[in-house]
C-alpha positions as CSV (number, residue, x, y, z in Angstrom):
1,X,0.0,0.0,0.0
2,X,1.4,3.4,-1.0
3,X,2.5,6.0,1.5
4,X,1.3,9.6,1.3
5,X,3.5,12.3,2.7
6,X,1.5,15.4,3.8
7,X,2.9,18.7,5.0
8,X,1.3,20.0,8.1
9,X,-0.8,22.9,7.0
10,X,-3.6,23.3,9.5
11,X,-4.3,23.2,13.2
12,X,-6.0,19.8,12.7
13,X,-2.8,18.5,11.0
14,X,-0.7,19.8,13.8
15,X,-2.9,18.1,16.4
16,X,-2.5,14.8,14.4
17,X,1.3,15.4,14.2
18,X,1.6,15.9,18.0
19,X,-0.9,13.1,19.0
20,X,0.7,10.5,16.8
21,X,3.5,10.0,19.4
22,X,1.0,9.6,22.2
23,X,-0.9,7.0,20.2
24,X,2.2,5.0,19.2
25,X,3.4,4.8,22.8
26,X,0.2,4.8,24.8
27,X,0.7,1.3,26.1
28,X,4.5,1.6,26.6
29,X,5.6,1.6,30.3
30,X,8.9,3.4,29.6
31,X,7.8,6.3,27.3
32,X,7.0,9.7,28.9
33,X,4.6,11.8,26.9
34,X,5.1,15.5,26.3
35,X,2.4,17.9,27.4
36,X,0.2,18.6,24.5
37,X,0.0,22.3,25.4
38,X,3.8,22.5,25.5
39,X,4.1,21.0,22.1
40,X,1.6,23.4,20.6
41,X,3.9,26.2,21.9
42,X,7.0,24.5,20.6
43,X,5.7,24.6,17.0
44,X,4.2,28.1,17.2
45,X,6.3,30.8,15.7
46,X,4.7,33.4,18.0
47,X,5.7,31.5,21.1
48,X,8.9,29.7,20.3
49,X,11.8,32.2,20.1
50,X,14.0,29.6,18.3
51,X,11.8,29.9,15.2
52,X,13.2,33.4,14.7
53,X,16.4,31.8,13.3
54,X,15.2,28.3,12.5
55,X,13.3,27.3,9.3
56,X,11.0,24.3,9.7
57,X,8.2,22.3,8.2
58,X,6.4,19.3,9.6
59,X,5.3,16.2,7.7
60,X,2.9,13.3,8.3
61,X,3.2,9.9,6.7
62,X,-0.2,8.5,5.9
63,X,-1.4,5.1,4.7
64,X,-5.0,4.8,3.6
65,X,-5.6,8.1,5.3
66,X,-4.3,7.0,8.7
67,X,-1.1,8.4,10.2
68,X,1.8,5.9,10.3
69,X,4.7,8.4,10.9
70,X,5.8,11.9,11.4
71,X,8.9,14.1,11.1
72,X,10.1,17.7,11.4
73,X,12.5,19.1,8.8
74,X,14.6,21.9,10.4
75,X,17.4,24.3,9.5
76,X,19.0,26.0,12.4
77,X,20.7,28.9,10.6
78,X,22.5,30.1,13.7
79,X,24.0,26.7,14.4
80,X,25.0,26.3,10.7
81,X,26.7,29.6,10.8
82,X,28.5,28.8,14.1
83,X,29.7,25.4,13.0
84,X,30.2,26.3,9.3
85,X,27.8,23.6,8.1
86,X,25.0,23.2,5.6
87,X,22.9,20.8,7.6
88,X,19.3,20.0,7.6
89,X,18.0,18.4,10.8
90,X,15.3,15.8,11.3
91,X,13.5,15.9,14.6
92,X,10.3,14.7,16.3
93,X,10.5,11.5,14.2
94,X,8.2,8.6,14.9
95,X,7.1,5.7,12.7
96,X,5.6,2.3,12.8
97,X,8.0,-0.6,12.2
98,X,7.9,-0.4,8.4
99,X,11.0,0.6,6.6
100,X,9.0,2.0,3.7
101,X,7.5,4.6,6.2
102,X,10.8,5.6,7.8
103,X,12.5,5.9,4.4
104,X,9.7,8.0,3.0
105,X,10.0,10.4,6.0
106,X,13.8,10.7,5.8
107,X,13.7,11.1,2.0
108,X,11.2,13.9,2.5
109,X,13.6,15.7,4.8
110,X,16.5,15.1,2.5
111,X,14.7,16.6,-0.5
112,X,13.5,19.5,1.6
113,X,17.1,20.2,2.7
114,X,18.5,19.9,-0.8
115,X,16.0,22.5,-2.1
116,X,17.4,24.9,0.5
117,X,21.1,24.3,-0.3
118,X,22.0,21.9,2.4
119,X,24.5,19.1,1.9
120,X,24.1,16.9,5.1
121,X,21.2,15.5,7.1
122,X,21.5,14.9,10.8
123,X,19.3,13.9,13.7
124,X,17.2,13.4,15.7
125,X,17.8,17.0,16.7
126,X,15.4,19.8,17.8
127,X,15.4,23.4,17.0
128,X,18.2,24.0,19.6
129,X,20.3,22.1,22.0
130,X,17.8,22.5,24.8
131,X,15.2,20.5,22.8
132,X,15.1,16.7,23.2
133,X,17.8,15.2,20.9
134,X,19.4,11.9,20.1
135,X,17.8,8.5,19.3
136,X,17.8,6.0,22.0
137,X,20.1,3.0,21.2
138,X,20.6,1.5,24.7
139,X,18.2,1.5,27.7
140,X,14.9,0.6,26.1
141,X,13.7,-0.9,29.4
142,X,14.5,2.2,31.4
143,X,11.9,4.9,32.2
144,X,12.4,8.0,30.1
145,X,12.5,11.5,31.4
146,X,10.6,14.7,30.5
147,X,13.6,16.1,28.8
148,X,14.5,13.2,26.6
149,X,13.3,11.1,23.7
150,X,12.0,7.5,24.1
151,X,11.8,5.3,21.0
152,X,11.3,1.6,20.2
153,X,14.4,-0.6,19.5
154,X,13.6,-0.8,15.8
155,X,14.2,2.9,15.2
156,X,18.1,2.8,15.1
157,X,17.9,-0.3,12.9
158,X,16.0,1.6,10.3
159,X,18.5,4.5,10.4
160,X,21.4,2.1,9.9
161,X,19.8,0.3,7.1
162,X,19.4,3.6,5.3
163,X,23.2,4.0,5.6
164,X,23.2,6.6,8.3
165,X,26.3,6.8,10.5
166,X,27.0,8.0,14.1
167,X,27.6,11.7,14.4
168,X,27.7,11.8,18.2
169,X,26.6,9.8,21.2
170,X,25.2,11.0,24.5
171,X,25.1,8.9,27.7
172,X,22.9,9.2,30.8
173,X,23.8,8.2,34.3
174,X,21.7,7.0,37.2
175,X,23.4,8.2,40.4
176,X,22.8,6.9,43.9
177,X,22.3,9.7,46.4
178,X,24.9,8.9,49.1
179,X,24.0,8.7,52.8
180,X,26.5,11.4,53.4
181,X,28.7,13.7,51.4
182,X,31.8,11.7,50.2
183,X,34.7,12.8,52.4
184,X,37.0,13.4,49.4
185,X,34.3,15.4,47.8
186,X,33.9,17.6,50.9
187,X,37.6,18.2,51.2
188,X,37.8,19.3,47.5
189,X,34.9,21.6,48.0
190,X,36.5,23.3,51.0
191,X,39.9,23.7,49.2
192,X,38.3,25.1,46.0
193,X,36.2,27.5,47.9
194,X,39.2,29.0,49.7
195,X,41.6,28.9,46.7
196,X,39.2,30.8,44.4
197,X,37.2,32.7,47.0
198,X,33.9,31.1,46.1
199,X,30.6,30.8,48.0
200,X,27.3,29.1,47.4
201,X,24.3,31.4,46.9
202,X,20.8,30.1,47.6
203,X,17.7,31.7,46.1
204,X,14.8,32.2,48.5
205,X,11.8,32.7,46.1
206,X,10.7,33.5,42.6
207,X,10.7,37.2,43.2
208,X,14.3,37.2,44.2
209,X,15.5,35.2,41.2
210,X,13.6,37.5,38.8
211,X,14.3,40.9,40.3
212,X,18.0,40.2,40.9
213,X,18.5,39.2,37.3
214,X,20.0,35.9,38.5
215,X,17.7,33.8,36.2
216,X,19.0,35.6,33.1
217,X,22.6,35.4,34.2
218,X,22.2,31.6,34.7
219,X,21.2,31.2,31.1
220,X,24.0,33.5,30.0
221,X,26.5,31.2,31.8
222,X,24.9,28.2,30.1
223,X,25.5,30.0,26.8
224,X,29.2,30.2,27.6
225,X,29.5,26.8,29.2
226,X,27.7,24.9,26.4
227,X,29.2,26.9,23.5
228,X,31.8,24.2,22.5
229,X,29.3,21.3,22.6
230,X,28.0,19.4,19.6
231,X,25.5,21.5,17.5
232,X,25.0,24.2,20.1
233,X,23.9,27.6,19.1
234,X,23.8,30.5,21.6
235,X,20.5,31.4,23.1
236,X,19.0,34.8,22.1
237,X,17.7,37.2,24.7
238,X,14.1,36.2,23.8
239,X,15.0,32.5,24.2
240,X,16.4,33.1,27.6
241,X,13.3,35.0,28.7
242,X,11.2,32.1,27.3
243,X,13.1,29.6,29.4
244,X,13.0,31.8,32.5
245,X,9.2,32.2,32.1
246,X,8.7,28.4,31.5
247,X,10.9,26.9,34.2
248,X,11.2,29.3,37.1
249,X,7.6,28.7,38.3
250,X,8.4,24.9,38.5
251,X,11.5,25.1,40.6
252,X,12.0,24.2,44.3
253,X,14.8,26.6,45.1
254,X,16.3,24.3,47.7
255,X,17.3,22.2,44.7
256,X,19.0,25.1,42.9
257,X,22.6,25.8,43.8
258,X,24.6,28.8,42.5
259,X,28.3,29.3,43.0
260,X,29.6,32.9,42.9
261,X,33.0,34.4,43.2
262,X,34.1,37.4,45.3
263,X,32.8,39.8,42.7
264,X,29.3,38.3,42.8
265,X,29.7,36.7,39.3
266,X,28.0,33.4,38.8
267,X,30.7,30.8,38.0
268,X,28.6,27.6,38.3
269,X,25.0,26.5,38.6
270,X,23.2,23.2,39.3
271,X,19.4,23.0,38.7
272,X,17.4,19.9,39.7
273,X,13.8,19.0,40.3
274,X,11.7,16.0,41.2
275,X,11.2,13.6,38.3
276,X,7.9,14.2,36.6
277,X,8.1,11.0,34.5
278,X,5.4,9.0,36.3
279,X,3.3,12.1,36.8
280,X,3.4,12.8,33.0
281,X,2.4,9.2,32.3
282,X,-0.6,9.6,34.6
283,X,-1.5,12.9,32.9
284,X,-1.3,11.2,29.5
285,X,0.0,14.3,27.9
286,X,-2.8,16.6,29.1
287,X,-2.9,19.3,31.7
288,X,-6.7,19.0,32.0
289,X,-8.9,17.9,33.6
290,X,-6.5,16.3,36.2
291,X,-3.0,16.3,34.6
292,X,-2.0,19.4,36.5
293,X,-2.9,17.6,39.8
294,X,-0.5,14.7,39.1
295,X,2.3,17.2,38.3
296,X,1.7,19.4,41.3
297,X,1.6,16.4,43.6
298,X,5.0,15.1,42.3
299,X,6.6,18.5,42.7
300,X,5.1,19.4,46.2
301,X,3.7,16.6,48.2
302,X,4.3,13.1,47.1
303,X,7.8,13.2,45.5
304,X,9.2,10.3,43.6
305,X,12.4,8.7,44.7
306,X,14.2,10.0,41.6
307,X,15.2,13.6,40.7
308,X,16.3,15.0,37.4
309,X,19.6,17.0,37.1
310,X,18.2,19.4,34.6
311,X,21.2,21.8,34.1
312,X,24.8,21.7,35.4
313,X,27.1,24.4,34.1
314,X,30.4,25.8,34.9
315,X,31.9,29.0,33.4
316,X,34.7,28.1,31.0
317,X,37.4,29.8,33.0
318,X,36.5,27.8,36.1
319,X,36.1,24.4,34.3
320,X,38.4,21.6,35.4
321,X,39.0,23.2,38.8
322,X,36.6,21.2,40.9
323,X,34.0,23.8,41.2
324,X,31.2,21.2,40.7
325,X,32.1,19.9,44.2
326,X,30.6,23.0,45.8
327,X,27.4,22.4,43.9
328,X,26.9,18.9,45.2
329,X,28.2,19.5,48.7
330,X,25.3,22.0,48.9
331,X,22.7,19.8,47.2
332,X,23.3,16.3,48.6
333,X,21.9,17.2,52.1
334,X,18.9,18.8,50.4
335,X,18.3,15.6,48.4
336,X,18.6,13.5,51.5
337,X,16.2,15.7,53.4
338,X,13.6,15.5,50.7
339,X,13.8,11.8,50.5
340,X,15.4,11.2,47.1
341,X,17.3,8.0,46.5
342,X,18.6,8.5,42.9
343,X,19.4,11.2,40.5
344,X,19.3,11.0,36.7
345,X,21.5,13.2,34.5
346,X,20.4,14.7,31.3
347,X,22.2,13.4,28.2
348,X,25.9,14.1,28.3
349,X,28.2,13.8,25.4
350,X,30.3,10.6,25.8
351,X,33.5,12.5,24.8
352,X,32.9,15.3,27.3
353,X,35.4,14.1,30.0
354,X,35.0,17.2,32.2
355,X,31.3,16.3,32.7
356,X,31.9,12.5,33.1
357,X,34.6,13.1,35.7
358,X,32.3,15.0,38.0
359,X,30.6,11.7,39.0
360,X,33.8,9.8,39.9
361,X,33.1,10.0,43.7
362,X,29.5,8.7,43.4
363,X,28.0,5.3,42.8
364,X,26.7,5.5,39.2
365,X,25.3,3.4,36.4
366,X,25.3,4.3,32.8
367,X,21.8,3.2,31.9
368,X,21.0,4.9,28.6
369,X,22.7,5.9,25.4
370,X,21.4,7.9,22.5
371,X,22.7,8.8,19.1
372,X,22.7,11.5,16.5
373,X,22.9,10.1,13.0
374,X,24.2,11.8,9.9
375,X,24.5,11.3,6.1
376,X,25.6,13.3,3.1
377,X,22.7,14.4,0.9
């Protein structure tokens, strides 16, 4: 039976595009659905600041009128300029286990990219580095997180049969919260604090983080810290404000640690929060009628045993000096007090030794791996 590729051209098409993922994974115990409302905002040019410098179209694969796959075709012009590339990205890709479907989707992105002068295809990638990226290649029996992609094991097989090759791998770690701060970790923290005249700053409330400008300065630090990483493009002022508006209301500031130097400059930050994976599964991708209740309960009253390490960043001139030790010396007692037993990292580039080394004093398990594929057009 033939496959029709249809460009998303209406609100109804966009709803079908978003909901296809929910339908494909509705009975999967490891997949964590995105909130439908968040996805609408992600693909809305008026709401997503990244679409000021990204070009994108979205496509559905249909068979006998029924959706069997989806994909976004994206050009991040800022990233291409930064890395001197002519790359088209494929993102938000999902498909049934039929190579004719996956090939039709990828071929659509290839042709879309060629028409715009691109010479390479890569993905899965989002509009920017803060979108979910990388196809799961290990850890299919591990619960996903709200910031990452879950996919069936057949996805990477389809990519490889199309001749796609590895561009980069990210790994994720599950970290056991220790009963007490590791002694070597504590000593390093004390030495580094004295040597570089550093201190930990705690934020008391939303008003303080907004009015002090700390929220904006945190994302400016992330811009500097993440600049050398695979495919990263610096966030614009509007993007930063968008992230501040989105995430600050969700934070428990006890789980946010900021390291400042004697001049009051932010040199490191660690932002974490209770895992919302189970709550999002219960919400089934919807805030209403009761999805908001599941999320609020996980954040406030009935916390899970797992927390997500959303962002950990160190200013480039302080990297490799052990500053991370101050973050976790501050945060470990908070995690213990709140009853957490494990922490999950966001995806970390496997070749980023500075990031990998920060877990050396903890009991860890690499439980997931994800991959970005690439191919010349």
